N, C-alpha and C positions, 0 to 999 in steps of 0.2 A: 510886839510879838513876845509870847511867853517862851521861856527857856524850856527845852525838852526835858522830860522826866525819865528816870531809870525804870525800865520794865524787866530787865534781867541782868544778872551779874554772875561771873565765874572767877574764882580765885586763880591766879597764875603764880608761877614761881617768883621769888625775889620780891615779895610784898607788893605785887601789882594785881590789879583787877581788870577784867574785860567787861565793859558795861555796854548794854544795848539800850538805846533811848527810844521813846515813842515816836521819834521822827524817822526811825530806821537807821540812824547813825550808830556806828560801833566805835568805841574809843577805849584806849588803855590808860588807866590812872595809876601812877606810882604813889603808893600810900606811905612809903618809907618816911618821908619828911614829917608825917603826922604821928608816927609811933614814938611818943615821948610820954614820960610821966607814968603814974600808976594806972590811970584809966585807959588811955590809948596804948600804953605799953603792953597790954594784954595781946594786942595784935601782932606782937613779935613772935608769939607761939604759932608755928605753922598750922597746927591742928585747930587752934582757935580761929586763926585767920580764915580758915575754910568754912566758918559758920556764917559767912556773909549771905545777905539776901537783899533783893530789891523790894522795896515796900510800895512801889508805884509812884514814888516821889524822889527818893534818893536811895543810898545803900546804907545798910546798918548791919551790926553784928549781934550775936546772941545776947549779950548783956546790955545792949543799947548804944554802944559806940556808933556814931554815924558821921557822914561827911556832909558838909554844907552843900546843898544842891547846886549852887552857883559854881563853887570850886570844882565839884565833881564834873560838871559839864565844861566849864571854860578852861580848866587846868589839866584836862586829859588830852591825849594825843589821838587824833583820828586814825583809823585803820584805812589804809589805801585799798580800794577795791580792785 
C-alpha cells in the first residue's frame, strides 16, 4: 500500500503544521526538530514558516525546504475525530 500524500497544509503556532492527506486523514507535525542550520533555519521566522504549501506529494516552503514524505506521514500525530 502506498503512503498517503499531502493535499493541504496550514501553519499553526509553535512551528507545527496541520496536514490533510489524500486518505482523508488529518495530522499535526511538529517541525521544530528540523529547524536547524542555515537552510532549514529559515523556518524559525514565523512569517516565512507561513509560506508553506502542499505540493500534492509533501509539504514545502517558498525557497524549497521540504519534509521527507515518509516522515511527514509517519512522524505526525493523528487528529482525533
